[in-house]
C-alpha positions in Angstrom: 0.0 0.0 0.0 1.4 3.2 -1.1 2.2 6.3 1.2 0.2 8.5 -1.0 -2.9 6.2 -0.8 -2.7 6.2 3.3 -2.3 10.0 3.2 -5.3 10.4 1.2 -7.3 8.0 3.4 -6.1 9.7 6.5 -7.1 13.1 5.2 -10.6 12.0 4.0 -11.1 10.4 7.6 -9.9 13.7 9.2 -12.4 15.8 7.2 -15.2 13.1 8.0 -14.5 13.3 11.7 -14.5 17.1 11.4 -17.8 17.1 9.8 -19.1 14.5 12.2 -18.0 16.4 15.4 -19.1 19.8 13.8 -22.7 19.6 15.0 -21.6 18.3 18.6 -19.1 21.2 18.8 -21.5 23.9 17.3 -24.2 22.8 19.8 -21.7 23.1 23.0 -20.7 26.3 21.5 -24.3 27.5 20.9 -25.1 26.8 24.7 -22.1 28.7 25.8 -23.0 31.6 23.5 -26.6 31.7 24.6 -25.4 31.7 28.3 -22.8 34.5 27.7 -25.2 36.5 25.5 -27.9 36.4 28.4 -25.3 37.5 31.0 -23.8 40.2 28.6 -20.5 38.5 28.9 -19.0 39.8 25.5 -15.4 39.4 27.2 -16.2 35.8 27.7 -17.7 35.5 24.0 -14.6 37.2 22.8 -12.0 34.8 24.6 -14.0 31.7 23.6 -14.0 32.6 20.0 -10.4 33.9 19.9 -9.2 30.5 21.5 -10.8 28.7 18.7 -9.4 31.1 16.2 -6.0 30.7 17.5 -6.0 26.7 17.6 -7.5 26.5 14.1 -5.4 29.2 12.6 -2.2 27.3 14.0 -3.3 24.1 12.5 -3.9 25.8 9.1 -0.5 27.4 9.1 1.4 24.2 9.9 -0.6 22.1 7.4 -0.4 25.0 4.7 3.5 25.0 5.2 3.6 21.2 5.0 1.6 21.2 1.8 3.8 23.9 0.1 7.1 22.0 1.1 5.6 18.9 -0.4 4.6 20.9 -3.8 8.0 22.4 -4.2 9.7 19.2 -3.5 7.8 17.4 -6.5 4.0 18.5 -6.5 2.9 14.9 -5.3 -0.6 13.9 -4.4 0.3 14.3 -0.7 1.1 17.9 -1.1 -2.1 18.7 -3.1 -4.2 16.6 -0.5 -2.6 18.5 2.6 -3.4 21.9 0.7 -6.8 20.8 0.4 -6.9 20.0 4.1 -5.3 23.6 4.7 -8.2 25.2 3.0 -10.6 23.3 5.4 -8.6 24.3 8.5 -8.3 28.0 7.0 -12.0 28.5 6.4 -12.9 27.3 9.9 -10.4 29.8 11.3 -11.7 32.6 9.0 -15.2 32.1 10.4 -14.0 32.0 14.2 -11.9 34.8 13.5 -14.9 37.0 12.1 -16.7 35.8 15.4 -13.8 36.9 17.4 -13.9 40.4 15.9 -17.7 40.9 16.3 -17.6 40.2 19.9 -14.3 42.4 20.3 -16.3 45.2 19.0 -19.6 44.3 21.0 -17.4 44.2 24.3 -16.3 47.8 23.5 -19.8 49.3 22.4 -22.5 47.0 24.2 -20.9 45.7 27.3 -23.0 46.9 30.3 -21.6 45.4 33.4 -20.3 47.7 36.1 -18.2 47.1 38.9 -19.3 47.9 42.6 -17.2 51.2 42.5 -18.8 52.2 39.3 -22.3 51.4 40.4 -21.7 53.7 43.6 -20.5 56.6 41.5 -23.5 56.2 39.2 -25.9 56.9 42.0 -23.8 60.1 43.0 -25.3 61.7 39.8 -27.5 64.6 41.3 -28.8 65.9 37.9 -31.9 64.2 37.0 -31.6 64.4 33.2 -28.1 63.2 33.3 -28.9 60.3 35.5 -31.8 59.2 33.4 -29.8 59.5 30.2 -27.1 57.3 31.7 -29.8 54.6 33.0 -31.4 54.7 29.4 -28.1 54.0 27.8 -27.3 51.1 30.4 -30.6 49.6 29.4 -29.8 50.0 25.8 -26.7 48.1 26.2 -28.2 45.3 28.5 -30.9 44.8 25.9 -28.3 44.7 22.9 -29.9 47.8 21.1 -33.5 46.8 22.4 -33.4 43.6 20.6 -33.5 41.4 23.6 -35.8 43.4 25.9 -36.4 39.9 27.7 -33.1 40.6 29.5 -35.0 43.6 31.3 -36.9 43.8 34.6 -40.1 45.6 34.9 -38.3 48.8 36.4 -36.1 48.9 33.5 -38.7 48.4 30.8 -40.7 51.3 32.4 -37.7 53.6 32.4 -37.0 52.6 28.8 -40.6 53.2 27.7 -41.1 56.6 29.4 -37.9 57.9 28.5 -38.5 57.0 24.8 -41.9 58.4 25.2 -40.7 61.8 26.3 -37.9 62.2 23.6 -40.2 61.1 20.7 -43.1 63.4 21.9 -40.9 66.4 22.4 -39.3 65.8 19.3 -42.2 64.9 16.9 -45.3 64.7 18.9 -47.3 61.4 19.7 -47.7 60.8 16.1 -43.9 60.0 15.9 -43.8 58.3 19.0 -46.5 55.6 17.6 -44.8 55.2 14.4 -41.4 54.8 15.5 -42.5 52.4 18.5 -44.8 50.5 15.9 -47.3 49.9 18.8 -44.7 48.1 20.9 -45.6 50.1 23.9 -49.3 50.5 23.5 -50.1 48.1 26.1 -47.4 49.5 28.8 -47.2 53.2 28.5 -50.2 53.9 30.9 -49.0 51.3 33.3 -45.4 52.5 33.1 -46.7 56.3 33.7 -48.8 55.3 36.8 -45.8 53.2 38.1 -43.5 56.5 38.4 -46.4 58.7 39.7 -46.9 60.6 36.3 -50.7 60.9 36.3 -50.9 63.6 34.0 -48.8 61.7 31.4 -51.0 58.6 32.0 -54.3 60.6 31.4 -52.8 62.1 28.0 -51.4 58.7 26.9 -54.8 57.2 27.7 -56.4 60.0 25.2 -53.8 59.3 22.5 -54.4 55.6 22.6 -58.2 56.2 22.3 -57.7 58.4 19.2 -55.5 56.0 17.3 -57.8 53.2 18.1 -60.9 54.9 16.3 -59.8 53.9 12.7 -59.8 57.8 11.5 -58.1 59.0 8.5 -54.4 59.8 9.1 -54.8 63.5 8.7 -57.8 63.7 11.2 -55.8 61.3 13.6 -52.8 63.6 13.4 -54.8 66.8 14.0 -56.3 65.2 17.2 -53.1 63.7 18.3 -51.8 67.4 18.1 -54.6 69.3 19.6 -55.7 66.8 22.4 -52.5 65.1 23.4 -49.5 66.9 22.2 -50.2 70.4 23.4 -51.2 69.1 26.9 -47.9 66.9 27.1 -45.8 70.0 26.5 -47.9 72.1 29.1 -48.4 69.6 31.8 -47.2 70.5 35.3 -45.4 67.5 36.1 -41.6 66.8 35.2 -41.6 63.4 33.6 -37.9 63.1 33.7 -37.6 64.0 37.3 -40.3 61.4 38.2 -38.4 58.7 36.2 -35.3 59.7 38.4 -37.0 59.7 41.7 -38.7 56.1 40.5 -34.9 55.0 39.5 -33.5 56.0 42.9 -36.3 54.5 44.9 -35.8 51.1 42.8 -32.1 51.2 42.6 -31.7 47.7 44.1 -33.2 46.5 40.9 -31.0 48.5 38.4 -27.7 48.2 37.1 -27.7 44.4 38.0 
């Protein structure tokens, strides 16, 4: 039995073994991935994929060098087989490298975990607007740009909804708020307003929800929202941001966790 034949059989066996173990490895990696995503552990994900990338990258380089040497020496079938095998390893390293880069960027831009010292400094903020803005940014990161709202508790969701409401209505009225939120908060804005003690806001939101539920023509709906909801929202006596800040301070044990 020739050496070349043994090498070919061994290469095919290695590739088949890789394919066989691929689902098992990906399932395990998937479990680790889901667990770390839920915890917001982007550093852990970066390290996990970084180690995998390093291992497969080294294997790729070693096999590639061996195949090049074989091809230079005589272009034997062994060299071509090793070159194909190097391609398999190289592709695997490439995909893991992309994952590593993705979570390196995520660690930088979306990591939300704070140290005990950072949490203590966080609550020293006396400016209500600045505190609420920082909380909203924390909530944004914890929910991965609002893609995984199931990561948020009720207090965090209330703050997210009301801060978004305040920003959207002050920028473009209730019409803009309902358009951009796509009805996502329609069943929550009154409850959230009541939770922070914003009774005027809750009453205005109830009127706004009633208007959009009537099936009016777009122009009629827009005029009614402006007249009956936008203007009262701008003129209300309560400061929604200050109420959110007070609500956050009263529930600080449920925030920044």
